[in-house]
PQR file of N, CA, C, O and H, with PARSE charges and radii, in Angstrom:
ATOM      1  N   THR A   1       1.023  -1.265  -0.131 -0.4000 1.5000
ATOM      2  CA  THR A   1      -0.079   0.027   0.049 -0.0000 2.0000
ATOM      3  C   THR A   1       0.619   1.163  -0.081  0.5500 1.7000
ATOM      4  O   THR A   1       1.610   1.002   0.633 -0.5500 1.4000
ATOM      5  N   LEU A   2       0.677   2.359  -0.651 -0.4000 1.5000
ATOM      6  CA  LEU A   2       1.113   3.372  -0.748 -0.0000 2.0000
ATOM      7  C   LEU A   2       0.557   4.590   0.123  0.5500 1.7000
ATOM      8  O   LEU A   2      -0.591   4.921  -0.173 -0.5500 1.4000
ATOM      9  H   LEU A   2      -0.127   2.490  -1.230  0.4000 1.0000
ATOM     10  N   VAL A   3       1.096   5.226   1.021 -0.4000 1.5000
ATOM     11  CA  VAL A   3       1.038   6.200   2.107 -0.0000 2.0000
ATOM     12  C   VAL A   3       1.955   7.418   1.895  0.5500 1.7000
ATOM     13  O   VAL A   3       3.179   7.479   1.783 -0.5500 1.4000
ATOM     14  H   VAL A   3       2.029   4.958   1.261  0.4000 1.0000
ATOM     15  N   PRO A   4       0.999   8.373   1.872 -0.5600 1.5000
ATOM     16  CA  PRO A   4       1.702   9.780   1.612  0.2800 2.0000
ATOM     17  C   PRO A   4       2.294  10.356   3.140  0.5500 1.7000
ATOM     18  O   PRO A   4       1.556  10.343   4.124 -0.5500 1.4000
ATOM     19  N   LEU A   5       3.261  10.698   3.187 -0.4000 1.5000
ATOM     20  CA  LEU A   5       4.115  11.033   4.273 -0.0000 2.0000
ATOM     21  C   LEU A   5       4.016  12.496   4.191  0.5500 1.7000
ATOM     22  O   LEU A   5       3.427  13.050   5.119 -0.5500 1.4000
ATOM     23  H   LEU A   5       3.861  10.708   2.387  0.4000 1.0000
ATOM     24  N   SER A   6       4.453  13.159   3.319 -0.4000 1.5000
ATOM     25  CA  SER A   6       4.529  14.682   3.359 -0.0000 2.0000
ATOM     26  C   SER A   6       3.802  15.414   1.557  0.5500 1.7000
ATOM     27  O   SER A   6       3.911  14.976   0.411 -0.5500 1.4000
ATOM     28  H   SER A   6       4.932  12.710   2.565  0.4000 1.0000
ATOM     29  N   LEU A   7       3.301  16.302   1.963 -0.4000 1.5000
ATOM     30  CA  LEU A   7       3.163  17.321   0.774 -0.0000 2.0000
ATOM     31  C   LEU A   7       3.591  18.469   0.674  0.5500 1.7000
ATOM     32  O   LEU A   7       3.207  19.162   1.617 -0.5500 1.4000
ATOM     33  H   LEU A   7       3.213  16.658   2.894  0.4000 1.0000
ATOM     34  N   TYR A   8       4.447  19.193  -0.308 -0.4000 1.5000
ATOM     35  CA  TYR A   8       5.006  20.450  -0.155 -0.0000 2.0000
ATOM     36  C   TYR A   8       5.014  21.045  -1.784  0.5500 1.7000
ATOM     37  O   TYR A   8       4.847  20.367  -2.799 -0.5500 1.4000
ATOM     38  H   TYR A   8       4.758  18.631  -1.074  0.4000 1.0000
ATOM     39  N   LEU A   9       5.207  22.191  -1.717 -0.4000 1.5000
ATOM     40  CA  LEU A   9       5.492  22.867  -2.994 -0.0000 2.0000
ATOM     41  C   LEU A   9       6.624  23.314  -3.427  0.5500 1.7000
ATOM     42  O   LEU A   9       7.253  24.066  -2.683 -0.5500 1.4000
ATOM     43  H   LEU A   9       5.343  22.741  -0.893  0.4000 1.0000
ATOM     44  N   LYS A  10       7.135  22.986  -4.658 -0.4000 1.5000
ATOM     45  CA  LYS A  10       8.463  22.953  -5.294 -0.0000 2.0000
ATOM     46  C   LYS A  10       8.385  23.378  -6.621  0.5500 1.7000
ATOM     47  O   LYS A  10       8.253  22.478  -7.451 -0.5500 1.4000
ATOM     48  H   LYS A  10       6.623  22.375  -5.262  0.4000 1.0000
ATOM     49  N   ASP A  11       8.456  25.013  -7.196 -0.4000 1.5000
ATOM     50  CA  ASP A  11       9.093  25.327  -8.477 -0.0000 2.0000
ATOM     51  C   ASP A  11       7.391  25.253  -8.936  0.5500 1.7000
ATOM     52  O   ASP A  11       7.073  24.677  -9.976 -0.5500 1.4000
ATOM     53  H   ASP A  11       8.563  25.744  -6.522  0.4000 1.0000
ATOM     54  N   GLY A  12       6.420  25.862  -8.093 -0.4000 1.5000
ATOM     55  CA  GLY A  12       4.747  25.699  -8.532 -0.0000 2.0000
ATOM     56  C   GLY A  12       4.428  24.627  -8.539  0.5500 1.7000
ATOM     57  O   GLY A  12       3.252  24.640  -8.904 -0.5500 1.4000
ATOM     58  H   GLY A  12       6.678  26.330  -7.248  0.4000 1.0000
ATOM     59  N   LYS A  13       4.866  23.220  -8.283 -0.4000 1.5000
ATOM     60  CA  LYS A  13       4.270  21.967  -8.046 -0.0000 2.0000
ATOM     61  C   LYS A  13       4.348  21.225  -7.076  0.5500 1.7000
ATOM     62  O   LYS A  13       5.379  21.277  -6.405 -0.5500 1.4000
ATOM     63  H   LYS A  13       5.821  23.210  -7.986  0.4000 1.0000
ATOM     64  N   VAL A  14       3.381  20.390  -6.738 -0.4000 1.5000
ATOM     65  CA  VAL A  14       3.305  19.701  -5.835 -0.0000 2.0000
ATOM     66  C   VAL A  14       3.464  18.511  -5.407  0.5500 1.7000
ATOM     67  O   VAL A  14       2.692  17.587  -5.664 -0.5500 1.4000
ATOM     68  H   VAL A  14       2.543  20.347  -7.283  0.4000 1.0000
ATOM     69  N   LYS A  15       4.767  18.402  -4.519 -0.4000 1.5000
ATOM     70  CA  LYS A  15       5.287  16.985  -4.409 -0.0000 2.0000
ATOM     71  C   LYS A  15       4.850  16.283  -3.268  0.5500 1.7000
ATOM     72  O   LYS A  15       4.362  16.789  -2.258 -0.5500 1.4000
ATOM     73  H   LYS A  15       5.394  19.153  -4.310  0.4000 1.0000
ATOM     74  N   VAL A  16       5.076  14.952  -3.509 -0.4000 1.5000
ATOM     75  CA  VAL A  16       4.605  14.184  -2.273 -0.0000 2.0000
ATOM     76  C   VAL A  16       5.588  13.011  -2.019  0.5500 1.7000
ATOM     77  O   VAL A  16       5.970  12.207  -2.870 -0.5500 1.4000
ATOM     78  H   VAL A  16       5.473  14.541  -4.330  0.4000 1.0000
ATOM     79  N   ASN A  17       5.904  13.041  -0.823 -0.4000 1.5000
ATOM     80  CA  ASN A  17       6.706  12.016  -0.303 -0.0000 2.0000
ATOM     81  C   ASN A  17       5.853  10.706   0.179  0.5500 1.7000
ATOM     82  O   ASN A  17       5.031  10.712   1.095 -0.5500 1.4000
ATOM     83  H   ASN A  17       5.593  13.694  -0.132  0.4000 1.0000
ATOM     84  N   LEU A  18       6.257   9.454  -0.714 -0.4000 1.5000
ATOM     85  CA  LEU A  18       5.404   8.390  -0.517 -0.0000 2.0000
ATOM     86  C   LEU A  18       6.374   7.168   0.004  0.5500 1.7000
ATOM     87  O   LEU A  18       7.501   6.965  -0.448 -0.5500 1.4000
ATOM     88  H   LEU A  18       6.925   9.449  -1.458  0.4000 1.0000
ATOM     89  N   ALA A  19       5.692   6.330   1.109 -0.4000 1.5000
ATOM     90  CA  ALA A  19       5.910   4.971   1.478 -0.0000 2.0000
ATOM     91  C   ALA A  19       5.318   3.922   1.172  0.5500 1.7000
ATOM     92  O   ALA A  19       4.092   3.961   1.074 -0.5500 1.4000
ATOM     93  H   ALA A  19       4.776   6.495   1.476  0.4000 1.0000
ATOM     94  N   VAL A  20       6.002   2.741   0.945 -0.4000 1.5000
ATOM     95  CA  VAL A  20       5.271   1.544   0.812 -0.0000 2.0000
ATOM     96  C   VAL A  20       5.144   0.726   2.118  0.5500 1.7000
ATOM     97  O   VAL A  20       6.135   0.236   2.659 -0.5500 1.4000
ATOM     98  H   VAL A  20       6.998   2.709   1.025  0.4000 1.0000
ATOM     99  N   VAL A  21       3.922   0.599   2.592 -0.4000 1.5000
ATOM    100  CA  VAL A  21       3.935  -0.458   3.574 -0.0000 2.0000
ATOM    101  C   VAL A  21       2.976  -1.303   3.152  0.5500 1.7000
ATOM    102  O   VAL A  21       2.348  -1.355   2.095 -0.5500 1.4000
ATOM    103  H   VAL A  21       3.117   0.997   2.152  0.4000 1.0000
ATOM    104  N   ARG A  22       2.943  -2.249   4.565 -0.4000 1.5000
ATOM    105  CA  ARG A  22       2.110  -3.331   4.577 -0.0000 2.0000
ATOM    106  C   ARG A  22       0.902  -3.452   5.493  0.5500 1.7000
ATOM    107  O   ARG A  22       0.816  -2.573   6.351 -0.5500 1.4000
ATOM    108  H   ARG A  22       3.453  -2.206   5.424  0.4000 1.0000
ATOM    109  N   GLY A  23       0.151  -4.190   5.472 -0.4000 1.5000
ATOM    110  CA  GLY A  23      -0.939  -4.176   6.337 -0.0000 2.0000
ATOM    111  C   GLY A  23      -0.185  -4.980   7.545  0.5500 1.7000
ATOM    112  O   GLY A  23       0.943  -5.463   7.650 -0.5500 1.4000
ATOM    113  H   GLY A  23       0.221  -4.904   4.775  0.4000 1.0000
ATOM    114  N   LYS A  24      -1.476  -4.895   8.525 -0.4000 1.5000
ATOM    115  CA  LYS A  24      -1.122  -5.482  10.050 -0.0000 2.0000
ATOM    116  C   LYS A  24      -1.243  -6.953  10.015  0.5500 1.7000
ATOM    117  O   LYS A  24      -1.981  -7.368   9.121 -0.5500 1.4000
ATOM    118  H   LYS A  24      -2.392  -4.503   8.440  0.4000 1.0000
ATOM    119  N   LYS A  25      -0.845  -7.596  10.567 -0.4000 1.5000
ATOM    120  CA  LYS A  25      -1.092  -9.115  10.727 -0.0000 2.0000
ATOM    121  C   LYS A  25      -2.344  -9.635  11.537  0.5500 1.7000
ATOM    122  O   LYS A  25      -2.675  -9.031  12.558 -0.5500 1.4000
ATOM    123  H   LYS A  25      -0.246  -7.259  11.293  0.4000 1.0000
ATOM    124  N   ASP A  26      -2.878 -10.476  11.209 -0.4000 1.5000
ATOM    125  CA  ASP A  26      -4.114 -10.907  12.178 -0.0000 2.0000
ATOM    126  C   ASP A  26      -3.963 -10.412  13.436  0.5500 1.7000
ATOM    127  O   ASP A  26      -4.777  -9.613  13.897 -0.5500 1.4000
ATOM    128  H   ASP A  26      -2.609 -10.966  10.380  0.4000 1.0000
ATOM    129  N   TYR A  27      -2.821 -10.872  14.168 -0.4000 1.5000
ATOM    130  CA  TYR A  27      -2.621 -10.903  15.712 -0.0000 2.0000
ATOM    131  C   TYR A  27      -2.168  -9.540  16.114  0.5500 1.7000
ATOM    132  O   TYR A  27      -2.137  -9.221  17.302 -0.5500 1.4000
ATOM    133  H   TYR A  27      -2.159 -11.522  13.793  0.4000 1.0000
ATOM    134  N   ASP A  28      -1.773  -8.626  15.039 -0.4000 1.5000
ATOM    135  CA  ASP A  28      -1.593  -7.428  15.608 -0.0000 2.0000
ATOM    136  C   ASP A  28      -3.044  -6.693  15.456  0.5500 1.7000
ATOM    137  O   ASP A  28      -3.287  -5.650  16.062 -0.5500 1.4000
ATOM    138  H   ASP A  28      -1.799  -8.886  14.073  0.4000 1.0000
ATOM    139  N   LYS A  29      -3.925  -7.289  14.648 -0.4000 1.5000
ATOM    140  CA  LYS A  29      -5.329  -6.609  14.755 -0.0000 2.0000
ATOM    141  C   LYS A  29      -5.972  -7.089  15.671  0.5500 1.7000
ATOM    142  O   LYS A  29      -7.061  -6.520  15.606 -0.5500 1.4000
ATOM    143  H   LYS A  29      -3.728  -8.136  14.156  0.4000 1.0000
ATOM    144  N   ARG A  30      -5.989  -7.907  16.637 -0.4000 1.5000
ATOM    145  CA  ARG A  30      -6.326  -8.381  17.684 -0.0000 2.0000
ATOM    146  C   ARG A  30      -6.203  -7.421  18.835  0.5500 1.7000
ATOM    147  O   ARG A  30      -7.111  -6.982  19.540 -0.5500 1.4000
ATOM    148  H   ARG A  30      -5.104  -8.369  16.689  0.4000 1.0000
ATOM    149  N   ASP A  31      -4.594  -7.113  18.910 -0.4000 1.5000
ATOM    150  CA  ASP A  31      -4.170  -6.341  20.165 -0.0000 2.0000
ATOM    151  C   ASP A  31      -4.961  -5.377  20.470  0.5500 1.7000
ATOM    152  O   ASP A  31      -5.622  -5.151  21.484 -0.5500 1.4000
ATOM    153  H   ASP A  31      -3.856  -7.470  18.336  0.4000 1.0000
ATOM    154  N   ALA A  32      -4.758  -4.501  18.918 -0.4000 1.5000
ATOM    155  CA  ALA A  32      -5.784  -2.920  18.361 -0.0000 2.0000
ATOM    156  C   ALA A  32      -6.891  -3.222  18.761  0.5500 1.7000
ATOM    157  O   ALA A  32      -7.324  -2.678  19.776 -0.5500 1.4000
ATOM    158  H   ALA A  32      -4.222  -4.685  18.094  0.4000 1.0000
ATOM    159  N   MET A  33      -7.698  -4.240  18.019 -0.4000 1.5000
ATOM    160  CA  MET A  33      -9.122  -4.125  18.591 -0.0000 2.0000
ATOM    161  C   MET A  33      -9.292  -4.212  20.558  0.5500 1.7000
ATOM    162  O   MET A  33     -10.019  -3.430  21.171 -0.5500 1.4000
ATOM    163  H   MET A  33      -7.346  -4.682  17.194  0.4000 1.0000
ATOM    164  N   LEU A  34      -8.672  -5.033  21.067 -0.4000 1.5000
ATOM    165  CA  LEU A  34      -9.199  -5.190  22.167 -0.0000 2.0000
ATOM    166  C   LEU A  34      -8.363  -3.653  23.063  0.5500 1.7000
ATOM    167  O   LEU A  34      -8.653  -3.561  24.256 -0.5500 1.4000
ATOM    168  H   LEU A  34      -8.082  -5.668  20.569  0.4000 1.0000
ATOM    169  N   GLU A  35      -7.677  -2.868  22.652 -0.4000 1.5000
ATOM    170  CA  GLU A  35      -7.230  -1.810  23.304 -0.0000 2.0000
ATOM    171  C   GLU A  35      -8.144  -0.873  22.663  0.5500 1.7000
ATOM    172  O   GLU A  35      -8.447   0.130  23.309 -0.5500 1.4000
ATOM    173  H   GLU A  35      -7.441  -2.942  21.683  0.4000 1.0000
ATOM    174  N   LYS A  36      -8.638  -1.037  21.483 -0.4000 1.5000
ATOM    175  CA  LYS A  36      -9.739  -0.004  21.215 -0.0000 2.0000
ATOM    176  C   LYS A  36     -11.303   0.034  21.881  0.5500 1.7000
ATOM    177  O   LYS A  36     -12.140   0.920  22.052 -0.5500 1.4000
ATOM    178  H   LYS A  36      -8.392  -1.852  20.958  0.4000 1.0000
ATOM    179  N   ALA A  37     -11.224  -1.479  22.171 -0.4000 1.5000
ATOM    180  CA  ALA A  37     -12.725  -1.458  22.965 -0.0000 2.0000
ATOM    181  C   ALA A  37     -12.313  -1.244  24.153  0.5500 1.7000
ATOM    182  O   ALA A  37     -13.190  -0.732  24.848 -0.5500 1.4000
ATOM    183  H   ALA A  37     -10.543  -2.198  22.033  0.4000 1.0000
ATOM    184  N   ALA A  38     -11.049  -1.475  24.834 -0.4000 1.5000
ATOM    185  CA  ALA A  38     -10.959  -0.893  26.325 -0.0000 2.0000
ATOM    186  C   ALA A  38     -11.135   0.531  26.273  0.5500 1.7000
ATOM    187  O   ALA A  38     -11.976   1.113  26.958 -0.5500 1.4000
ATOM    188  H   ALA A  38     -10.337  -1.891  24.268  0.4000 1.0000
ATOM    189  N   LYS A  39     -10.372   1.087  25.490 -0.4000 1.5000
ATOM    190  CA  LYS A  39     -10.780   2.817  25.443 -0.0000 2.0000
ATOM    191  C   LYS A  39     -11.826   2.944  25.215  0.5500 1.7000
ATOM    192  O   LYS A  39     -12.260   3.770  26.018 -0.5500 1.4000
ATOM    193  H   LYS A  39      -9.688   0.614  24.934  0.4000 1.0000
ATOM    194  N   ARG A  40     -12.680   2.580  24.487 -0.4000 1.5000
ATOM    195  CA  ARG A  40     -14.333   2.964  24.105 -0.0000 2.0000
ATOM    196  C   ARG A  40     -14.728   2.563  25.382  0.5500 1.7000
ATOM    197  O   ARG A  40     -15.056   3.659  25.836 -0.5500 1.4000
ATOM    198  H   ARG A  40     -12.327   1.909  23.834  0.4000 1.0000
ATOM    199  N   ASP A  41     -14.973   1.570  26.494 -0.4000 1.5000
ATOM    200  CA  ASP A  41     -15.584   1.491  27.666 -0.0000 2.0000
ATOM    201  C   ASP A  41     -15.058   2.383  28.538  0.5500 1.7000
ATOM    202  O   ASP A  41     -15.836   2.855  29.367 -0.5500 1.4000
ATOM    203  H   ASP A  41     -14.706   0.680  26.125  0.4000 1.0000
ATOM    204  N   ILE A  42     -14.096   2.676  28.551 -0.4000 1.5000
ATOM    205  CA  ILE A  42     -13.624   3.683  29.321 -0.0000 2.0000
ATOM    206  C   ILE A  42     -13.840   5.325  29.487  0.5500 1.7000
ATOM    207  O   ILE A  42     -13.912   6.018  30.502 -0.5500 1.4000
ATOM    208  H   ILE A  42     -13.464   2.292  27.878  0.4000 1.0000
ATOM    209  N   ASP A  43     -13.904   5.611  28.293 -0.4000 1.5000
ATOM    210  CA  ASP A  43     -14.476   6.751  27.398 -0.0000 2.0000
ATOM    211  C   ASP A  43     -16.409   6.918  28.104  0.5500 1.7000
ATOM    212  O   ASP A  43     -16.956   7.791  28.778 -0.5500 1.4000
ATOM    213  H   ASP A  43     -13.845   5.049  27.468  0.4000 1.0000
ATOM    214  N   ARG A  44     -16.859   5.725  27.562 -0.4000 1.5000
ATOM    215  CA  ARG A  44     -17.899   5.609  27.762 -0.0000 2.0000
ATOM    216  C   ARG A  44     -18.583   5.804  29.596  0.5500 1.7000
ATOM    217  O   ARG A  44     -19.547   6.486  29.941 -0.5500 1.4000
ATOM    218  H   ARG A  44     -16.415   5.015  27.015  0.4000 1.0000
ATOM    219  N   GLN A  45     -17.804   5.064  30.353 -0.4000 1.5000
ATOM    220  CA  GLN A  45     -17.967   5.267  31.590 -0.0000 2.0000
ATOM    221  C   GLN A  45     -17.602   7.060  32.267  0.5500 1.7000
ATOM    222  O   GLN A  45     -18.403   7.753  32.895 -0.5500 1.4000
ATOM    223  H   GLN A  45     -17.020   4.509  30.073  0.4000 1.0000
ATOM    224  N   MET A  46     -16.615   7.317  32.002 -0.4000 1.5000
ATOM    225  CA  MET A  46     -16.562   8.435  32.228 -0.0000 2.0000
ATOM    226  C   MET A  46     -17.645   9.654  31.815  0.5500 1.7000
ATOM    227  O   MET A  46     -18.077  10.565  32.521 -0.5500 1.4000
ATOM    228  H   MET A  46     -15.964   6.754  31.493  0.4000 1.0000
ATOM    229  N   LYS A  47     -17.938   9.315  30.326 -0.4000 1.5000
ATOM    230  CA  LYS A  47     -19.084  10.114  29.929 -0.0000 2.0000
ATOM    231  C   LYS A  47     -20.307  10.325  31.016  0.5500 1.7000
ATOM    232  O   LYS A  47     -20.782  11.371  31.459 -0.5500 1.4000
ATOM    233  H   LYS A  47     -17.587   8.575  29.752  0.4000 1.0000
ATOM    234  N   GLU A  48     -20.718   8.643  31.343 -0.4000 1.5000
ATOM    235  CA  GLU A  48     -21.873   8.502  32.049 -0.0000 2.0000
ATOM    236  C   GLU A  48     -21.571   9.344  33.689  0.5500 1.7000
ATOM    237  O   GLU A  48     -22.398  10.030  34.291 -0.5500 1.4000
ATOM    238  H   GLU A  48     -20.333   7.793  30.984  0.4000 1.0000
ATOM    239  N   LYS A  49     -20.198   9.043  34.114 -0.4000 1.5000
ATOM    240  CA  LYS A  49     -20.031   9.647  35.382 -0.0000 2.0000
ATOM    241  C   LYS A  49     -20.238  11.068  35.552  0.5500 1.7000
ATOM    242  O   LYS A  49     -20.797  11.593  36.515 -0.5500 1.4000
ATOM    243  H   LYS A  49     -19.527   8.486  33.625  0.4000 1.0000
ATOM    244  N   TYR A  50     -19.601  11.824  34.248 -0.4000 1.5000
ATOM    245  CA  TYR A  50     -20.079  13.272  34.457 -0.0000 2.0000
ATOM    246  C   TYR A  50     -21.003  13.683  33.728  0.5500 1.7000
ATOM    247  O   TYR A  50     -20.640  14.558  32.942 -0.5500 1.4000
ATOM    248  H   TYR A  50     -19.147  11.398  33.465  0.4000 1.0000
ATOM    249  N   ARG A  51     -22.247  13.348  33.667 -0.4000 1.5000
ATOM    250  CA  ARG A  51     -23.512  13.776  33.385 -0.0000 2.0000
ATOM    251  C   ARG A  51     -24.140  14.021  34.318  0.5500 1.7000
ATOM    252  O   ARG A  51     -25.299  14.418  34.195 -0.5500 1.4000
ATOM    253  H   ARG A  51     -22.542  12.637  34.306  0.4000 1.0000
TER
END
């Protein structure tokens, strides 16, 4: 996958720095999903507490 790292102007033209990257492996996705779910639960509890 190509990912843009930066955009800039040079001599009236737009330049882009690109990087070639790989997607996450399945075990990496599981860890990220668990962290995301935990953060969502904490945010939900904080919202309810301060209502």
